[in-house]
C-alpha positions in Angstrom: 73.8 201.8 45.6 70.3 203.1 44.1 67.5 201.0 45.0 64.7 202.1 43.4 63.7 200.8 39.8 63.3 204.7 38.8 66.2 205.0 38.6 67.0 202.5 35.4 66.0 202.9 31.9 62.6 201.5 31.9 59.3 202.3 30.5 56.6 204.2 32.4 54.3 201.2 31.8 57.0 198.8 33.2 58.0 200.7 36.1 54.1 201.1 37.5 53.9 197.2 36.7 56.7 196.5 38.4 55.3 198.6 41.4 51.6 196.6 41.1 53.4 193.7 41.5 54.9 194.5 44.6 58.9 195.1 43.4 58.8 198.3 45.5 63.2 197.9 45.5 65.9 196.7 43.8 67.4 193.5 45.5 71.3 193.6 46.0 71.5 191.3 42.8 69.4 193.4 41.0 70.7 196.9 42.0 74.0 195.4 40.9 73.2 193.5 37.7 70.7 195.2 36.2 72.1 198.4 35.1 75.2 196.2 32.8 72.4 193.9 31.5 69.9 196.6 30.4 73.2 198.5 28.8 73.2 195.4 26.3 76.7 193.3 28.6 77.2 189.4 28.7 76.6 188.4 32.6 77.7 186.2 35.2 75.9 186.8 38.0 76.4 184.7 41.1 73.2 184.2 42.8 71.5 181.7 45.2 67.7 180.8 45.0 65.8 183.5 46.0 68.0 186.6 45.4 65.5 187.6 42.9 67.5 187.1 39.6 64.8 186.3 37.8 63.3 189.7 37.8 67.2 190.8 36.4 66.8 188.2 33.5 63.3 188.8 32.6 62.7 192.7 33.2 66.4 192.8 30.5 65.2 190.2 28.2 61.5 192.1 27.4 63.0 195.3 27.3 64.1 194.2 23.9 61.1 191.8 22.6 59.4 193.7 19.5 55.8 192.1 20.1 55.0 192.7 16.8 57.7 190.1 15.9 56.3 186.5 16.8 60.0 185.1 16.4 61.3 183.3 18.7 64.1 186.3 20.1 64.8 185.2 23.8 65.4 181.9 25.2 66.1 181.4 29.3 66.8 177.2 29.7 66.3 175.8 33.4 67.5 173.1 35.1 64.1 171.4 35.7 60.4 171.5 35.0 59.2 172.9 38.0 61.9 176.1 37.8 61.0 176.6 34.3 57.3 176.8 35.2 58.1 179.4 38.0 60.3 181.4 35.7 57.9 181.3 33.1 54.9 182.2 35.1 57.1 185.2 36.7 58.3 186.2 32.9 54.5 186.6 32.1 53.5 188.6 35.2 56.7 190.8 34.4 55.5 191.3 30.7 51.8 192.5 31.8 52.9 196.3 30.7 52.5 195.3 27.2 50.2 193.1 25.4 50.1 189.9 23.6 54.0 188.8 25.1 53.2 184.8 24.3 55.5 183.0 26.6 55.9 179.3 25.5 57.5 176.5 27.9 58.9 173.8 26.9 59.6 170.5 29.3 59.8 166.8 29.2 56.4 164.9 31.0 54.3 166.4 28.0 54.1 165.7 24.6 55.6 166.8 21.8 53.0 167.6 19.4 51.0 170.0 21.3 54.1 172.2 22.4 55.0 171.8 18.1 51.3 173.2 17.4 51.9 176.1 19.8 55.3 176.8 18.5 53.8 177.2 14.7 51.3 179.7 16.0 54.5 181.9 17.3 56.4 182.8 20.4 58.4 185.6 21.8 60.4 184.2 25.1 61.3 180.5 25.3 61.8 178.7 28.5 62.7 175.2 28.7 65.1 172.8 30.0 67.7 171.7 27.5 66.8 167.6 27.3 63.2 169.3 25.3 64.9 171.9 23.3 67.0 169.9 21.9 64.0 167.3 21.1 62.6 170.3 19.3 65.5 171.1 17.3 65.9 167.8 16.3 62.4 167.9 14.9 63.1 171.1 13.2 59.5 172.6 15.0 61.9 175.1 16.7 64.2 177.9 15.1 66.5 180.1 17.2 68.3 181.7 14.4 66.3 185.2 15.4 67.4 185.2 19.5 69.2 188.4 21.1 69.2 187.2 24.6 70.2 183.7 26.1 69.7 183.0 29.5 71.8 180.1 31.6 69.4 179.6 35.0 70.8 177.6 37.6 73.6 177.1 35.5 75.8 175.2 38.3 72.8 172.5 38.3 72.4 172.1 34.8 76.3 171.0 34.9 75.9 168.7 37.8 73.1 167.2 35.5 74.8 166.0 32.7 73.6 169.2 30.0 76.8 170.6 28.7 76.0 169.0 25.5 73.1 169.8 25.2 73.4 173.2 25.9 76.6 174.0 23.2 74.5 172.1 20.8 71.9 174.9 21.5 73.7 177.7 21.9 75.2 176.6 18.6 72.2 177.1 17.0 71.4 180.6 18.3 73.0 183.9 16.5 76.5 184.9 17.7 75.4 188.5 18.1 73.8 187.8 21.0 73.3 188.7 24.8 74.3 185.7 27.2 73.0 185.8 31.3 74.5 183.5 33.3 73.1 182.7 36.7 74.8 180.2 39.2 74.9 179.9 42.9 78.3 178.6 42.6 81.6 179.5 40.5 83.5 176.5 39.7 86.3 175.9 36.5 83.4 174.2 34.8 81.1 177.4 35.1 84.4 179.4 33.7 84.6 177.2 30.9 80.9 177.7 29.7 81.5 181.2 30.3 84.7 181.4 28.4 83.0 179.2 25.9 80.0 181.1 24.7 80.2 184.9 26.5 82.2 187.8 25.0 83.7 190.2 28.0 80.7 189.2 30.9 80.8 191.6 33.8 80.8 189.3 36.3 78.7 190.2 39.6 77.8 188.9 43.1 75.8 189.1 45.4 75.6 187.6 49.0 71.3 186.7 49.9 71.6 184.1 52.6 71.6 184.1 55.7 72.0 187.8 56.3 71.3 189.7 59.5 70.2 186.3 61.1 67.7 185.9 58.5 67.5 182.2 59.4 67.4 181.0 62.3 69.4 178.0 62.7 69.4 175.0 65.5 70.5 172.0 65.9 70.4 168.8 67.8 71.9 165.5 68.3 70.0 162.1 68.5 70.5 158.9 68.2 70.2 156.9 65.0 67.4 155.4 66.0 65.3 158.1 67.7 65.6 160.1 64.9 61.6 159.7 64.1 61.1 160.5 67.6 63.5 163.6 67.9 61.2 164.9 64.8 58.1 165.1 66.5 60.2 166.5 69.7 61.4 170.0 67.0 57.7 169.6 65.9 56.0 170.0 69.1 58.3 172.4 70.6 58.6 175.1 67.6 55.4 174.3 66.3 55.8 175.5 62.8 52.5 175.8 60.7 54.8 174.8 57.7 57.6 173.4 57.0 59.9 171.4 54.0 61.2 168.2 56.0 64.6 166.9 53.5 65.7 163.4 54.2 68.6 162.3 51.5 67.2 159.2 50.1 63.3 158.7 49.0 63.2 155.9 51.9 63.9 158.6 54.2 60.5 160.2 52.8 58.3 157.8 52.5 59.9 156.1 56.5 58.5 159.8 57.7 55.5 160.8 55.9 54.4 157.5 57.1 54.9 157.7 59.9 53.8 161.5 60.7 50.4 160.5 58.8 49.8 157.5 61.6 50.6 160.8 64.0 47.4 162.9 62.6 49.6 165.1 60.9 49.1 167.3 57.1 51.7 165.6 55.2 52.7 164.7 51.3 55.7 163.0 50.3 57.9 164.0 47.2 60.1 162.2 45.2 61.6 161.2 42.1 60.2 158.5 40.8 56.9 160.3 40.9 54.4 161.0 37.5 55.2 164.6 36.5 51.5 165.6 37.1 51.3 164.5 40.6 54.7 166.2 41.6 52.9 169.4 39.8 49.8 169.0 42.2 51.9 168.3 45.1 53.9 172.1 44.7 50.9 173.5 44.2 49.2 172.0 47.0 52.2 173.1 49.6 51.8 176.6 47.9 48.5 176.7 48.8 49.0 175.7 52.2 46.4 172.7 51.9 48.5 170.7 53.6 51.2 171.6 56.6 54.3 169.4 55.8 56.1 168.5 52.9 58.6 165.5 53.0 61.1 165.6 50.3 64.5 164.9 48.8 67.2 167.5 47.2 66.7 166.7 43.3 62.1 165.8 44.1 62.7 169.6 45.6 64.7 171.0 43.0 62.8 174.7 41.7 60.4 174.3 45.0 59.8 178.2 45.5 57.4 179.7 48.6 57.6 183.2 49.1 56.7 182.7 52.8 57.8 179.2 54.2 58.9 179.5 58.0 60.8 176.6 58.6 62.9 173.8 57.1 63.6 170.6 59.0 66.9 168.7 58.1 66.4 165.7 59.1 69.3 164.1 57.8 72.3 166.2 57.5 73.2 166.4 53.8 76.9 165.6 52.4 78.1 169.0 50.7 77.8 171.8 52.9 76.2 173.6 49.6 73.4 171.5 49.4 72.5 171.9 53.2 72.5 176.3 51.7 70.3 175.6 49.3 68.2 173.6 51.6 67.9 176.4 54.2 67.7 178.8 51.9 64.0 178.5 50.9 62.9 179.9 54.7 63.9 183.7 55.6 63.0 185.9 52.5 61.9 188.7 51.1 63.3 190.5 54.8 61.7 187.6 57.1 62.6 185.8 59.5 63.3 182.2 58.8 63.7 178.6 61.5 66.6 175.9 60.1 66.1 172.8 62.3 69.1 170.1 62.2 68.9 166.6 63.5 72.5 164.7 63.4 73.6 162.3 65.3 77.1 162.0 67.0 79.2 160.3 63.9 77.4 163.7 61.6 79.2 166.0 63.8 81.7 166.6 61.2 78.8 167.7 58.3 78.1 170.2 61.0 81.4 171.2 61.3 81.4 171.4 57.6 78.6 173.8 57.0 79.8 176.2 59.8 83.1 176.4 57.8 81.0 177.2 55.0 78.8 179.7 56.1 81.7 181.3 58.1 80.4 180.6 61.4 80.4 178.3 63.9 77.1 176.1 64.3 76.5 174.9 68.0 74.2 171.8 68.7 72.6 170.4 71.5 70.6 167.4 72.5 67.4 166.8 71.7 66.3 166.2 75.3 67.0 169.4 76.1 63.7 170.4 74.5 61.3 167.8 75.0 58.3 168.1 77.4 56.1 169.6 74.6 52.5 167.6 74.1 52.3 167.3 70.1 49.1 168.6 68.6 48.7 168.4 64.8 46.7 171.2 63.1 45.1 170.9 59.7 46.1 172.7 57.1 44.3 176.0 56.4 43.1 175.6 53.1 41.8 173.2 50.1 43.3 173.4 46.8 40.6 172.5 43.8 41.5 171.2 40.7 39.7 172.6 37.0 40.3 170.6 34.1 41.3 174.1 32.2 44.0 175.9 31.9 46.3 178.7 29.6 45.1 176.1 26.4 41.4 176.7 26.9 42.6 180.4 27.6 41.6 180.3 31.3 43.1 183.1 33.5 42.7 183.4 37.3 40.4 186.5 37.1 37.9 184.3 35.8 38.0 181.5 38.5 38.1 184.3 41.4 35.2 185.2 39.3 33.2 182.4 38.9 33.7 181.7 42.3 32.9 185.4 44.1 29.5 186.1 41.5 27.4 183.7 41.5 28.8 181.0 43.5 29.1 184.1 46.3 31.9 183.4 48.0 33.7 185.6 49.8 36.9 187.1 48.0 39.1 187.0 51.3 38.0 183.2 51.4 40.0 182.3 47.8 44.2 182.3 47.9 46.4 181.3 45.3 45.2 180.5 41.8 47.9 178.5 39.7 46.8 178.6 35.6 49.0 175.8 34.0 48.9 174.7 30.7 46.2 171.7 31.2 44.8 172.5 34.2 44.0 175.4 36.6 44.2 175.4 40.8 42.7 177.4 43.2 43.3 177.2 47.1 39.8 177.5 49.4 39.4 178.4 53.3 38.7 174.9 54.7 35.5 176.1 55.8 34.5 177.4 52.4 36.0 174.4 50.5 32.7 172.3 50.1 30.3 175.2 48.8 33.1 176.3 46.2 33.8 172.9 44.7 29.6 173.0 44.2 30.1 176.6 42.4 32.7 175.3 40.1 30.8 171.7 39.4 27.7 173.3 38.8 28.6 176.6 37.4 30.6 177.7 34.5 33.9 179.5 34.1 34.0 181.8 30.5 30.5 180.4 30.0 32.0 176.8 29.3 31.2 174.1 32.0 34.8 172.3 33.3 35.1 169.7 35.6 36.3 170.1 39.1 37.7 168.2 42.0 39.0 169.2 45.5 42.4 167.5 45.9 43.1 165.0 49.1 
């Protein structure tokens, strides 16, 4: 099967943009799905996080956009705010080949009024959660009558979260002759029913992406229930991951693990569902920036977390559902890199490991935690610090503006500046720890696009 994007009927400018963005060859799901999608077919694509599915629908909807028409032409529904933000950012990157494409994110956690004002000025692509999209439809601040491409991303998650009625109401306001692209990690009966109700002769494609070619090294260790925290220390001492997501099943476990590791000198942050959206955004960004080493999270809180180069996932507790386990560990071992998944379990949880093995069609071995004891526990500082700037897309701030402010008058070496994330109302830049004070002073005393903005270092 062809793997070059050049085999697709795409504009030369888009092919050049894809090459600049590092899209060297198509992933399995892209090679399977894009030829059908670009011909206008409805699609059911079974693909997991990290498979490259976002590019499938982004490239498809962008190919049909009319930049001169500022009516909403494409709608992407996502289960969470975090995923919506990531998808919108990726669509913006892939849209760079054509000027003035406006992508608007519509999610909860932000007031309705500024979103409504943004919609008044027109938008080509809408990305959001079903609840907030319905809010705007109810307030008559949103018109979906000219949508030609509808995307249901992580449809199984949206149904699990109870969004079926919202989705049906939204789709009823879109044109019947639209293209509908449905993406789901699993294909249960309710997804089949959803497809039957809203799609026309969909092409079904599937791509297995997790655990191929032993990309993820899974190791499991048994311990007594009362020994979980010391066992976790043993894993960190022995394997010494520079960074990891540590999963707990409940937020009480998240707090316990985070507090324990902090006391032991580790650079950690907790993520759970009770946190304010801004706080959650900042934790996501800091972890992506490598400004702390270990993220302790529940499954619900970590939805939408997408790290390009995550070396390790640790299951402090095994989940009850094998699909959740596969989703967790699928966050490592991406883009051809090797990943490490470490599991702690008690004797009473051996059946969970067996079920996970059955789901993966492989036998998962385990050994006692004492078999790897002996290494010295040595916490290391995170390599970067994240600086927060009180200006974002609403102020027309771009990553290049921030980089220019730091490397120009600020005199910071460009190599010391890492990822830059610009959200609607704030921007975040990662800088090496050794230049953090200098960089912060530069942002506090200097200007971005001729204006002064408040800047702080996130703790």
